N, C-alpha and C positions, 0 to 999 in steps of 0.2 A: 540537434541541428543548430549551428551557430546563428546568432541573432542577425548578423549582417546578411547571411544568405537568405533568411526569411524576408528581411526588408527589401533586398534586391529583387527577389522573386515577386513580391507584392508591388514594388515600384514599377515593374514592367507592365502591370495591369492597370495603372492609374488612369491612363487616357480614357479607355472605354468606361471605366467606372465613373469618371467625372462627367461624362456625357449622360450616363444613366442617372446620375444624382445620388450615388451611394458612396461617395468618397469618405465621408465622416464615419459611416458604419464600417467600411472596409478598413479604415485606419484603426478603429477601435478593436476590430478583430485581430489585426496584426499586432497591436500593442498587447492584447490579452495573450496571444500565442507566445510573444517574447517573454512576458512575465511568467508564464507557465514553464517555459524552457529554463529560465533562470532559477525558478523555484525547484524544479526537478533536479537541476544540476547541483544546487546547494545541498539538497536532501541526499543525493547520491554520494557526494563527497563527504558529508557528515557521517553517513552510515559506513562508508569505507574506512574513515579514520577511527570511528568507534569500534568497528569490528576487529580492527588490528590490535586494539588495546584491551579488548575483552577476552578473558580466558574462556575456553570452551569447557563446559561441564558435561562430561560424557554420560552421566546418568540423569540428565534433565531434558524433558521434552516440553516445548511450548506450542500450543495450537492457537492460531488466530484465523478467524473466518471473516469474510467481508460483512456478514450480518452481525458479527460480534455475539454470536450465540453458539450453542452446542449443536451444530448442524453440519451437513455436507460430508465430504470425504474425511476430514479430520476426526469427525465423530466415530466413524467406523474404524479408522486406524487406532484411535484411542481404545475402543472396545476390544479390538483384536489384541492390543498390547496387554490389556487387563485380563483377557481370557488366557493369554499365553503365560501370565504370571511374570511378566518382565519386571526386573528390579530397576525401575525408573521412577522419578518424580515427574508427575504430569501437571502442567499448568495450563489453564485456559484463560484467554483474554476475552471476557464477556462484558457486556455493557452493564448488566445489573445481576449480580450473583444471587440475589434473593428470588428473582423470577426465573432463574435457570433451573427449573425443577428436574430437568432431564439429566443433569450432571450426575455421574455415578457417586454414590456415597462411600467412596473408598478413602482411606487415610492419605493416599498419595495423590489425590486429585484435588487441586485447589483452584478457586476462581479468582 
């Protein structure tokens, strides 16, 4: 959402907020939302540019979870790939590889 639209929408609500005494807080919220939008847009554009320049390696798979651990659906997808004997290199983005005891001890699994 463009920054100007956010501020226009917030500006319409300034009158009632001033009466309630929450103008500064509301301004801080709108500013934070604008910063988040700018940050997301920059991140999206950077990923778009980098993804066009990176070559796709067809035999490599990388798993990233929100917890940065060997969990959730990617874990079971990885295990299914290993059971099927797929000829792929599997990479995991984990926070601390030393404490990721659940990672399979296969040559093609790297943390």
